[in-house]
N, CA, C, O and the ligand as a Tripos MOL2 file, in Angstrom:
@<TRIPOS>MOLECULE
protein
  261   259    66     0     0
PROTEIN
NO_CHARGES

@<TRIPOS>ATOM
      1 N           0.8330   -1.2060    0.0000 N.3       1 MET1
      2 CA          0.0000    0.0000    0.0000 C.3       1 MET1
      3 C           0.8630    1.2500    0.0000 C.2       1 MET1
      4 O           1.9570    1.2850    0.5640 O.2       1 MET1
      5 N           0.3310    2.2730   -0.6540 N.am      2 ALA2
      6 CA          1.0510    3.5460   -0.7040 C.3       2 ALA2
      7 C           1.1710    4.1350    0.6990 C.2       2 ALA2
      8 O           0.2460    4.0760    1.5100 O.2       2 ALA2
      9 N           2.3200    4.6920    0.9450 N.am      3 HIS3
     10 CA          2.5730    5.2200    2.2700 C.3       3 HIS3
     11 C           3.2000    6.6080    2.1430 C.2       3 HIS3
     12 O           3.9960    6.8300    1.2300 O.2       3 HIS3
     13 N           2.8690    7.5370    3.0170 N.am      4 PRO4
     14 CA          3.5140    8.8550    2.9330 C.3       4 PRO4
     15 C           4.9970    8.7550    3.2670 C.2       4 PRO4
     16 O           5.3870    8.0780    4.2180 O.2       4 PRO4
     17 N           5.8200    9.4410    2.4680 N.am      5 LYS5
     18 CA          7.2630    9.3610    2.6600 C.3       5 LYS5
     19 C           7.7130   10.2230    3.8310 C.2       5 LYS5
     20 O           8.5910    9.8470    4.6070 O.2       5 LYS5
     21 N           7.0820   11.3910    3.9360 N.am      6 ARG6
     22 CA          7.4740   12.3170    5.0020 C.3       6 ARG6
     23 C           6.2270   12.7340    5.7920 C.2       6 ARG6
     24 O           5.1100   12.7510    5.2760 O.2       6 ARG6
     25 N           6.4610   13.0600    7.0280 N.am      7 ARG7
     26 CA          5.4040   13.5210    7.9090 C.3       7 ARG7
     27 C           5.0810   14.9810    7.5830 C.2       7 ARG7
     28 O           5.9890   15.7850    7.3710 O.2       7 ARG7
     29 N           3.7810   15.3270    7.5420 N.am      8 HIS8
     30 CA          3.4030   16.7290    7.3510 C.3       8 HIS8
     31 C           3.6600   17.5020    8.6380 C.2       8 HIS8
     32 O           3.4740   16.9810    9.7380 O.2       8 HIS8
     33 N           4.0860   18.7350    8.4870 N.am      9 SER9
     34 CA          4.2790   19.5780    9.6600 C.3       9 SER9
     35 C           2.9210   19.9990   10.2240 C.2       9 SER9
     36 O           1.9100   19.9690    9.5210 O.2       9 SER9
     37 N           2.9110   20.3890   11.4890 N.am     10 ASN10
     38 CA          1.6720   20.8790   12.1110 C.3      10 ASN10
     39 C           1.1170   22.0730   11.3430 C.2      10 ASN10
     40 O          -0.0930   22.1980   11.1550 O.2      10 ASN10
     41 N           2.0250   22.9550   10.8980 N.am     11 ALA11
     42 CA          1.5820   24.1570   10.1780 C.3      11 ALA11
     43 C           0.8680   23.7800    8.8840 C.2      11 ALA11
     44 O          -0.1410   24.3860    8.5240 O.2      11 ALA11
     45 N           1.3980   22.7730    8.1860 N.am     12 ARG12
     46 CA          0.7950   22.3640    6.9170 C.3      12 ARG12
     47 C          -0.5950   21.7700    7.1400 C.2      12 ARG12
     48 O          -1.5250   22.0470    6.3820 O.2      12 ARG12
     49 N          -0.7290   20.9560    8.1820 N.am     13 THR13
     50 CA         -2.0370   20.3860    8.5270 C.3      13 THR13
     51 C          -3.0150   21.5020    8.9050 C.2      13 THR13
     52 O          -4.1670   21.5080    8.4690 O.2      13 THR13
     53 N          -2.5420   22.4300    9.7110 N.am     14 ARG14
     54 CA         -3.4130   23.5180   10.1690 C.3      14 ARG14
     55 C          -3.8010   24.4530    9.0190 C.2      14 ARG14
     56 O          -4.9190   24.9670    8.9780 O.2      14 ARG14
     57 N          -2.8700   24.6660    8.0880 N.am     15 LEU15
     58 CA         -3.1910   25.5000    6.9230 C.3      15 LEU15
     59 C          -4.3060   24.8600    6.0980 C.2      15 LEU15
     60 O          -5.1990   25.5520    5.6100 O.2      15 LEU15
     61 N          -4.2490   23.5360    5.9460 N.am     16 ARG16
     62 CA         -5.2860   22.8200    5.1990 C.3      16 ARG16
     63 C          -6.6210   22.9300    5.9350 C.2      16 ARG16
     64 O          -7.6610   23.1550    5.3170 O.2      16 ARG16
     65 N          -6.5840   22.7690    7.2640 N.am     17 ARG17
     66 CA         -7.8280   22.7570    8.0430 C.3      17 ARG17
     67 C          -8.3930   24.1520    8.2930 C.2      17 ARG17
     68 O          -9.4990   24.2900    8.8180 O.2      17 ARG17
     69 N          -7.6420   25.1810    7.9220 N.am     18 ALA18
     70 CA         -8.1150   26.5540    8.1290 C.3      18 ALA18
     71 C          -9.3890   26.8230    7.3430 C.2      18 ALA18
     72 O         -10.1600   27.7130    7.7010 O.2      18 ALA18
     73 N          -9.6230   26.0580    6.2650 N.am     19 HIS19
     74 CA        -10.7930   26.2710    5.4190 C.3      19 HIS19
     75 C         -11.9370   25.3430    5.7860 C.2      19 HIS19
     76 O         -12.9750   25.3690    5.1250 O.2      19 HIS19
     77 N         -11.7810   24.5220    6.8190 N.am     20 ASP20
     78 CA        -12.7850   23.5090    7.1530 C.3      20 ASP20
     79 C         -13.8960   23.9970    8.0730 C.2      20 ASP20
     80 O         -14.7930   23.2330    8.4270 O.2      20 ASP20
     81 N         -13.8380   25.2720    8.4590 N.am     21 HIS21
     82 CA        -14.8430   25.7720    9.3970 C.3      21 HIS21
     83 C         -16.2150   25.8710    8.7200 C.2      21 HIS21
     84 O         -16.3090   25.9820    7.4970 O.2      21 HIS21
     85 N         -17.2650   25.8300    9.5260 N.am     22 LEU22
     86 CA        -18.6350   25.9710    9.0270 C.3      22 LEU22
     87 C         -18.9840   27.4460    8.8890 C.2      22 LEU22
     88 O         -18.6200   28.2660    9.7320 O.2      22 LEU22
     89 N         -19.6910   27.7690    7.8230 N.am     23 VAL23
     90 CA        -20.1320   29.1470    7.5950 C.3      23 VAL23
     91 C         -21.6100   29.2410    7.9850 C.2      23 VAL23
     92 O         -22.4070   28.4150    7.5400 O.2      23 VAL23
     93 N         -21.9910   30.2150    8.7960 N.am     24 PRO24
     94 CA        -23.3950   30.3110    9.1850 C.3      24 PRO24
     95 C         -24.2970   30.5820    7.9880 C.2      24 PRO24
     96 O         -23.9280   31.3180    7.0730 O.2      24 PRO24
     97 N         -25.4870   29.9770    8.0040 N.am     25 GLN25
     98 CA        -26.4460   30.1520    6.9190 C.3      25 GLN25
     99 C         -26.9070   31.6070    6.8620 C.2      25 GLN25
    100 O         -27.2140   32.2180    7.8850 O.2      25 GLN25
    101 N         -26.9470   32.1490    5.6400 N.am     26 SER26
    102 CA        -27.4050   33.5240    5.5150 C.3      26 SER26
    103 C         -28.9260   33.5660    5.6670 C.2      26 SER26
    104 O         -29.6350   32.6920    5.1700 O.2      26 SER26
    105 N         -29.4070   34.5790    6.3500 N.am     27 ARG27
    106 CA        -30.8300   34.7080    6.6030 C.3      27 ARG27
    107 C         -31.3020   36.0750    6.1110 C.2      27 ARG27
    108 O         -30.5840   37.0700    6.2080 O.2      27 ARG27
    109 N         -32.5010   36.0980    5.5910 N.am     28 SER28
    110 CA        -33.1050   37.3790    5.2650 C.3      28 SER28
    111 C         -34.4920   37.4030    5.8870 C.2      28 SER28
    112 O         -35.0100   36.3700    6.3110 O.2      28 SER28
    113 N         -35.0940   38.5970    5.9390 N.am     29 GLN29
    114 CA        -36.4000   38.7110    6.5700 C.3      29 GLN29
    115 C         -37.4950   38.7470    5.5220 C.2      29 GLN29
    116 O         -37.3390   39.3670    4.4700 O.2      29 GLN29
    117 N         -38.6120   38.0750    5.8130 N.am     30 CYS30
    118 CA        -39.7660   38.0640    4.9210 C.3      30 CYS30
    119 C         -40.3670   39.4640    4.8690 C.2      30 CYS30
    120 O         -40.5690   40.1030    5.9020 O.2      30 CYS30
    121 N         -40.6570   39.9400    3.6330 N.am     31 SER31
    122 CA        -41.2190   41.2890    3.4960 C.3      31 SER31
    123 C         -42.6700   41.3270    3.9520 C.2      31 SER31
    124 O         -43.1970   42.3960    4.2620 O.2      31 SER31
    125 N         -43.3220   40.1600    3.9940 N.am     32 GLN32
    126 CA        -44.7310   40.0890    4.3440 C.3      32 GLN32
    127 C         -44.9520   39.9840    5.8510 C.2      32 GLN32
    128 O         -45.7040   40.7680    6.4310 O.2      32 GLN32
    129 N         -44.2920   39.0090    6.4810 N.am     33 CYS33
    130 CA        -44.5540   38.7770    7.9110 C.3      33 CYS33
    131 C         -43.3510   39.0700    8.7970 C.2      33 CYS33
    132 O         -43.4840   39.1020   10.0200 O.2      33 CYS33
    133 N         -42.1670   39.2870    8.2000 N.am     34 GLY34
    134 CA        -41.0040   39.6470    9.0070 C.3      34 GLY34
    135 C         -40.2650   38.4720    9.6070 C.2      34 GLY34
    136 O         -39.3170   38.6620   10.3690 O.2      34 GLY34
    137 N         -40.6880   37.2430    9.2730 N.am     35 ALA35
    138 CA        -40.0000   36.0690    9.8040 C.3      35 ALA35
    139 C         -38.6600   35.8850    9.0980 C.2      35 ALA35
    140 O         -38.4940   36.3050    7.9530 O.2      35 ALA35
    141 N         -37.7110   35.2620    9.7800 N.am     36 PHE36
    142 CA        -36.4080   34.9980    9.1710 C.3      36 PHE36
    143 C         -36.5360   33.8240    8.2010 C.2      36 PHE36
    144 O         -37.0110   32.7510    8.5730 O.2      36 PHE36
    145 N         -36.1060   34.0370    6.9530 N.am     37 ILE37
    146 CA        -36.2320   33.0100    5.9210 C.3      37 ILE37
    147 C         -34.9030   32.8230    5.2030 C.2      37 ILE37
    148 O         -34.0280   33.6870    5.2640 O.2      37 ILE37
    149 N         -34.7590   31.6950    4.5280 N.am     38 LEU38
    150 CA        -33.5870   31.4650    3.7030 C.3      38 LEU38
    151 C         -33.7600   32.2490    2.4080 C.2      38 LEU38
    152 O         -34.8610   32.2800    1.8590 O.2      38 LEU38
    153 N         -32.6850   32.8920    1.8960 N.am     39 PRO39
    154 CA        -32.8290   33.7020    0.6870 C.3      39 PRO39
    155 C         -33.2460   32.8720   -0.5270 C.2      39 PRO39
    156 O         -32.8690   31.7050   -0.6360 O.2      39 PRO39
    157 N         -34.0160   33.4570   -1.4340 N.am     40 HIS40
    158 CA        -34.5090   32.8290   -2.6650 C.3      40 HIS40
    159 C         -35.4150   31.6400   -2.3950 C.2      40 HIS40
    160 O         -35.4830   30.7070   -3.1950 O.2      40 HIS40
    161 N         -36.1160   31.6800   -1.2540 N.am     41 ARG41
    162 CA        -37.0340   30.5970   -0.9320 C.3      41 ARG41
    163 C         -38.3510   31.1550   -0.3960 C.2      41 ARG41
    164 O         -38.3960   32.2380    0.1880 O.2      41 ARG41
    165 N         -39.4150   30.3910   -0.6090 N.am     42 VAL42
    166 CA        -40.7390   30.8060   -0.1410 C.3      42 VAL42
    167 C         -40.7330   30.8400    1.3900 C.2      42 VAL42
    168 O         -40.1650   29.9640    2.0420 O.2      42 VAL42
    169 N         -41.3720   31.8630    1.9450 N.am     43 CYS43
    170 CA        -41.4750   31.9820    3.3990 C.3      43 CYS43
    171 C         -42.3040   30.8190    3.9290 C.2      43 CYS43
    172 O         -43.3990   30.5540    3.4330 O.2      43 CYS43
    173 N         -41.7780   30.1210    4.9410 N.am     44 ILE44
    174 CA        -42.4810   28.9400    5.4400 C.3      44 ILE44
    175 C         -43.5750   29.3090    6.4360 C.2      44 ILE44
    176 O         -44.3940   28.4600    6.7880 O.2      44 ILE44
    177 N         -43.6040   30.5630    6.9000 N.am     45 SER45
    178 CA        -44.6330   30.9080    7.8700 C.3      45 SER45
    179 C         -45.8460   31.5740    7.2250 C.2      45 SER45
    180 O         -46.9430   31.4930    7.7790 O.2      45 SER45
    181 N         -45.6850   32.2400    6.0550 N.am     46 CYS46
    182 CA        -46.8510   32.8650    5.4300 C.3      46 CYS46
    183 C         -47.0450   32.4490    3.9650 C.2      46 CYS46
    184 O         -48.1060   32.7100    3.3970 O.2      46 CYS46
    185 N         -46.0460   31.8070    3.3390 N.am     47 GLY47
    186 CA        -46.1980   31.3220    1.9700 C.3      47 GLY47
    187 C         -45.9990   32.3760    0.8990 C.2      47 GLY47
    188 O         -46.3840   32.1610   -0.2510 O.2      47 GLY47
    189 N         -45.4120   33.5030    1.2440 N.am     48 PHE48
    190 CA        -45.1860   34.5690    0.2720 C.3      48 PHE48
    191 C         -43.7780   34.4800   -0.3060 C.2      48 PHE48
    192 O         -42.8400   34.0670    0.3750 O.2      48 PHE48
    193 N         -43.6430   34.8740   -1.5810 N.am     49 TYR49
    194 CA        -42.3350   35.0060   -2.2020 C.3      49 TYR49
    195 C         -42.3500   36.2610   -3.0560 C.2      49 TYR49
    196 O         -43.2040   36.3970   -3.9320 O.2      49 TYR49
    197 N         -41.4220   37.1800   -2.8210 N.am     50 LYS50
    198 CA        -41.3390   38.4710   -3.5150 C.3      50 LYS50
    199 C         -42.6710   39.2170   -3.4700 C.2      50 LYS50
    200 O         -43.1060   39.7860   -4.4710 O.2      50 LYS50
    201 N         -43.3150   39.2100   -2.3020 N.am     51 GLY51
    202 CA        -44.5580   39.9400   -2.1170 C.3      51 GLY51
    203 C         -45.7620   39.3180   -2.7880 C.2      51 GLY51
    204 O         -46.7940   39.9710   -2.9370 O.2      51 GLY51
    205 N         -45.6460   38.0540   -3.1980 N.am     52 GLU52
    206 CA        -46.7560   37.3800   -3.8750 C.3      52 GLU52
    207 C         -47.0670   36.0760   -3.1630 C.2      52 GLU52
    208 O         -46.1580   35.3440   -2.7710 O.2      52 GLU52
    209 N         -48.3550   35.7850   -2.9960 N.am     53 LEU53
    210 CA        -48.7370   34.5350   -2.3410 C.3      53 LEU53
    211 C         -48.5060   33.3710   -3.3030 C.2      53 LEU53
    212 O         -49.1280   33.3060   -4.3630 O.2      53 LEU53
    213 N         -47.6170   32.4590   -2.9360 N.am     54 VAL54
    214 CA        -47.2800   31.3390   -3.8110 C.3      54 VAL54
    215 C         -47.8110   30.0290   -3.2500 C.2      54 VAL54
    216 O         -48.0860   29.0820   -3.9870 O.2      54 VAL54
    217 N         -47.9490   29.9970   -1.9290 N.am     55 LYS55
    218 CA        -48.3350   28.7250   -1.3080 C.3      55 LYS55
    219 C         -49.1730   29.0350   -0.0770 C.2      55 LYS55
    220 O         -48.8090   29.8710    0.7500 O.2      55 LYS55
    221 N         -50.3000   28.3440    0.0270 N.am     56 THR56
    222 CA        -51.1020   28.5380    1.2360 C.3      56 THR56
    223 C         -50.5780   27.5940    2.3130 C.2      56 THR56
    224 O         -50.4020   26.3970    2.0890 O.2      56 THR56
    225 N         -50.3360   28.1670    3.4800 N.am     57 ILE57
    226 CA        -49.7560   27.4000    4.5740 C.3      57 ILE57
    227 C         -50.8800   26.8840    5.4700 C.2      57 ILE57
    228 O         -51.7070   27.6510    5.9620 O.2      57 ILE57
    229 N         -50.8880   25.5710    5.6680 N.am     58 ARG58
    230 CA        -51.8680   24.9880    6.5830 C.3      58 ARG58
    231 C         -51.3190   25.0230    7.9990 C.2      58 ARG58
    232 O         -50.1800   24.6250    8.2450 O.2      58 ARG58
    233 N         -52.1280   25.4970    8.9150 N.am     59 VAL59
    234 CA        -51.7080   25.5880   10.3040 C.3      59 VAL59
    235 C         -52.1410   24.3160   11.0250 C.2      59 VAL59
    236 O         -53.2990   23.9020   10.9700 O.2      59 VAL59
    237 N         -51.1570   23.7060   11.7110 N.am     60 LYS60
    238 CA        -51.4560   22.4740   12.4450 C.3      60 LYS60
    239 C         -52.3260   22.7760   13.6630 C.2      60 LYS60
    240 O         -52.0330   23.6820   14.4430 O.2      60 LYS60
    241 N         -53.3930   22.0040   13.8080 N.am     61 THR61
    242 CA        -54.2550   22.1580   14.9860 C.3      61 THR61
    243 C         -54.2770   20.8350   15.7410 C.2      61 THR61
    244 O         -54.2430   19.7500   15.1600 O.2      61 THR61
    245 N         -54.3370   20.9750   17.0590 N.am     62 LYS62
    246 CA        -54.3630   19.7660   17.8850 C.3      62 LYS62
    247 C         -55.7410   19.1200   17.8460 C.2      62 LYS62
    248 O         -56.7580   19.8120   17.8700 O.2      62 LYS62
    249 N         -55.7690   17.7960   17.7870 N.am     63 LYS63
    250 CA        -57.0430   17.0710   17.7840 C.3      63 LYS63
    251 C         -57.6740   17.1320   19.1760 C.2      63 LYS63
    252 O         -56.9990   17.0440   20.2020 O.2      63 LYS63
    253 N         -58.9880   17.2850   19.1620 N.am     64 LYS64
    254 CA        -59.6980   17.2930   20.4530 C.3      64 LYS64
    255 C         -59.8610   15.8690   20.9580 C.2      64 LYS64
    256 O         -60.1990   14.9480   20.2150 O.2      64 LYS64
    257 N         -59.6020   15.7280   22.2660 N.am     65 GLU65
    258 CA        -59.7110   14.3710   22.8410 C.3      65 GLU65
    259 C         -61.1110   14.0990   23.3700 C.2      65 GLU65
    260 O         -61.3770   13.0130   23.8830 O.2      65 GLU65
    261 ZN        -43.5560   35.4870    5.6250 Zn       66 ZN66
@<TRIPOS>BOND
     1     1     2 1
     2     2     3 1
     3     3     4 2
     4     3     5 am
     5     5     6 1
     6     6     7 1
     7     7     8 2
     8     7     9 am
     9     9    10 1
    10    10    11 1
    11    11    12 2
    12    11    13 am
    13    13    14 1
    14    14    15 1
    15    15    16 2
    16    15    17 am
    17    17    18 1
    18    18    19 1
    19    19    20 2
    20    19    21 am
    21    21    22 1
    22    22    23 1
    23    23    24 2
    24    23    25 am
    25    25    26 1
    26    26    27 1
    27    27    28 2
    28    27    29 am
    29    29    30 1
    30    30    31 1
    31    31    32 2
    32    31    33 am
    33    33    34 1
    34    34    35 1
    35    35    36 2
    36    35    37 am
    37    37    38 1
    38    38    39 1
    39    39    40 2
    40    39    41 am
    41    41    42 1
    42    42    43 1
    43    43    44 2
    44    43    45 am
    45    45    46 1
    46    46    47 1
    47    47    48 2
    48    47    49 am
    49    49    50 1
    50    50    51 1
    51    51    52 2
    52    51    53 am
    53    53    54 1
    54    54    55 1
    55    55    56 2
    56    55    57 am
    57    57    58 1
    58    58    59 1
    59    59    60 2
    60    59    61 am
    61    61    62 1
    62    62    63 1
    63    63    64 2
    64    63    65 am
    65    65    66 1
    66    66    67 1
    67    67    68 2
    68    67    69 am
    69    69    70 1
    70    70    71 1
    71    71    72 2
    72    71    73 am
    73    73    74 1
    74    74    75 1
    75    75    76 2
    76    75    77 am
    77    77    78 1
    78    78    79 1
    79    79    80 2
    80    79    81 am
    81    81    82 1
    82    82    83 1
    83    83    84 2
    84    83    85 am
    85    85    86 1
    86    86    87 1
    87    87    88 2
    88    87    89 am
    89    89    90 1
    90    90    91 1
    91    91    92 2
    92    91    93 am
    93    93    94 1
    94    94    95 1
    95    95    96 2
    96    95    97 am
    97    97    98 1
    98    98    99 1
    99    99   100 2
   100    99   101 am
   101   101   102 1
   102   102   103 1
   103   103   104 2
   104   103   105 am
   105   105   106 1
   106   106   107 1
   107   107   108 2
   108   107   109 am
   109   109   110 1
   110   110   111 1
   111   111   112 2
   112   111   113 am
   113   113   114 1
   114   114   115 1
   115   115   116 2
   116   115   117 am
   117   117   118 1
   118   118   119 1
   119   119   120 2
   120   119   121 am
   121   121   122 1
   122   122   123 1
   123   123   124 2
   124   123   125 am
   125   125   126 1
   126   126   127 1
   127   127   128 2
   128   127   129 am
   129   129   130 1
   130   130   131 1
   131   131   132 2
   132   131   133 am
   133   133   134 1
   134   134   135 1
   135   135   136 2
   136   135   137 am
   137   137   138 1
   138   138   139 1
   139   139   140 2
   140   139   141 am
   141   141   142 1
   142   142   143 1
   143   143   144 2
   144   143   145 am
   145   145   146 1
   146   146   147 1
   147   147   148 2
   148   147   149 am
   149   149   150 1
   150   150   151 1
   151   151   152 2
   152   151   153 am
   153   153   154 1
   154   154   155 1
   155   155   156 2
   156   155   157 am
   157   157   158 1
   158   158   159 1
   159   159   160 2
   160   159   161 am
   161   161   162 1
   162   162   163 1
   163   163   164 2
   164   163   165 am
   165   165   166 1
   166   166   167 1
   167   167   168 2
   168   167   169 am
   169   169   170 1
   170   170   171 1
   171   171   172 2
   172   171   173 am
   173   173   174 1
   174   174   175 1
   175   175   176 2
   176   175   177 am
   177   177   178 1
   178   178   179 1
   179   179   180 2
   180   179   181 am
   181   181   182 1
   182   182   183 1
   183   183   184 2
   184   183   185 am
   185   185   186 1
   186   186   187 1
   187   187   188 2
   188   187   189 am
   189   189   190 1
   190   190   191 1
   191   191   192 2
   192   191   193 am
   193   193   194 1
   194   194   195 1
   195   195   196 2
   196   195   197 am
   197   197   198 1
   198   198   199 1
   199   199   200 2
   200   199   201 am
   201   201   202 1
   202   202   203 1
   203   203   204 2
   204   203   205 am
   205   205   206 1
   206   206   207 1
   207   207   208 2
   208   207   209 am
   209   209   210 1
   210   210   211 1
   211   211   212 2
   212   211   213 am
   213   213   214 1
   214   214   215 1
   215   215   216 2
   216   215   217 am
   217   217   218 1
   218   218   219 1
   219   219   220 2
   220   219   221 am
   221   221   222 1
   222   222   223 1
   223   223   224 2
   224   223   225 am
   225   225   226 1
   226   226   227 1
   227   227   228 2
   228   227   229 am
   229   229   230 1
   230   230   231 1
   231   231   232 2
   232   231   233 am
   233   233   234 1
   234   234   235 1
   235   235   236 2
   236   235   237 am
   237   237   238 1
   238   238   239 1
   239   239   240 2
   240   239   241 am
   241   241   242 1
   242   242   243 1
   243   243   244 2
   244   243   245 am
   245   245   246 1
   246   246   247 1
   247   247   248 2
   248   247   249 am
   249   249   250 1
   250   250   251 1
   251   251   252 2
   252   251   253 am
   253   253   254 1
   254   254   255 1
   255   255   256 2
   256   255   257 am
   257   257   258 1
   258   258   259 1
   259   259   260 2
@<TRIPOS>SUBSTRUCTURE
     1 MET1         2 RESIDUE 1 A MET
     2 ALA2         6 RESIDUE 1 A ALA
     3 HIS3        10 RESIDUE 1 A HIS
     4 PRO4        14 RESIDUE 1 A PRO
     5 LYS5        18 RESIDUE 1 A LYS
     6 ARG6        22 RESIDUE 1 A ARG
     7 ARG7        26 RESIDUE 1 A ARG
     8 HIS8        30 RESIDUE 1 A HIS
     9 SER9        34 RESIDUE 1 A SER
    10 ASN10       38 RESIDUE 1 A ASN
    11 ALA11       42 RESIDUE 1 A ALA
    12 ARG12       46 RESIDUE 1 A ARG
    13 THR13       50 RESIDUE 1 A THR
    14 ARG14       54 RESIDUE 1 A ARG
    15 LEU15       58 RESIDUE 1 A LEU
    16 ARG16       62 RESIDUE 1 A ARG
    17 ARG17       66 RESIDUE 1 A ARG
    18 ALA18       70 RESIDUE 1 A ALA
    19 HIS19       74 RESIDUE 1 A HIS
    20 ASP20       78 RESIDUE 1 A ASP
    21 HIS21       82 RESIDUE 1 A HIS
    22 LEU22       86 RESIDUE 1 A LEU
    23 VAL23       90 RESIDUE 1 A VAL
    24 PRO24       94 RESIDUE 1 A PRO
    25 GLN25       98 RESIDUE 1 A GLN
    26 SER26      102 RESIDUE 1 A SER
    27 ARG27      106 RESIDUE 1 A ARG
    28 SER28      110 RESIDUE 1 A SER
    29 GLN29      114 RESIDUE 1 A GLN
    30 CYS30      118 RESIDUE 1 A CYS
    31 SER31      122 RESIDUE 1 A SER
    32 GLN32      126 RESIDUE 1 A GLN
    33 CYS33      130 RESIDUE 1 A CYS
    34 GLY34      134 RESIDUE 1 A GLY
    35 ALA35      138 RESIDUE 1 A ALA
    36 PHE36      142 RESIDUE 1 A PHE
    37 ILE37      146 RESIDUE 1 A ILE
    38 LEU38      150 RESIDUE 1 A LEU
    39 PRO39      154 RESIDUE 1 A PRO
    40 HIS40      158 RESIDUE 1 A HIS
    41 ARG41      162 RESIDUE 1 A ARG
    42 VAL42      166 RESIDUE 1 A VAL
    43 CYS43      170 RESIDUE 1 A CYS
    44 ILE44      174 RESIDUE 1 A ILE
    45 SER45      178 RESIDUE 1 A SER
    46 CYS46      182 RESIDUE 1 A CYS
    47 GLY47      186 RESIDUE 1 A GLY
    48 PHE48      190 RESIDUE 1 A PHE
    49 TYR49      194 RESIDUE 1 A TYR
    50 LYS50      198 RESIDUE 1 A LYS
    51 GLY51      202 RESIDUE 1 A GLY
    52 GLU52      206 RESIDUE 1 A GLU
    53 LEU53      210 RESIDUE 1 A LEU
    54 VAL54      214 RESIDUE 1 A VAL
    55 LYS55      218 RESIDUE 1 A LYS
    56 THR56      222 RESIDUE 1 A THR
    57 ILE57      226 RESIDUE 1 A ILE
    58 ARG58      230 RESIDUE 1 A ARG
    59 VAL59      234 RESIDUE 1 A VAL
    60 LYS60      238 RESIDUE 1 A LYS
    61 THR61      242 RESIDUE 1 A THR
    62 LYS62      246 RESIDUE 1 A LYS
    63 LYS63      250 RESIDUE 1 A LYS
    64 LYS64      254 RESIDUE 1 A LYS
    65 GLU65      258 RESIDUE 1 A GLU
    66 ZN66       261 GROUP 0 **** ****
């Protein structure tokens, strides 16, 4: 099996891993209801996209016992 000839230095490993961090998801606010939404996506709380109703959102209701 192939084997590394030389050991990588700590700096070289750390330089490679410097780009491995997670980037926080960008958020924008819905123009209709003000909820935080993912950009270029329909608002999940009111169903609006670019000020237009695209999807009617059904609200979950608890069943009566
Ligand atoms: Zn909304």
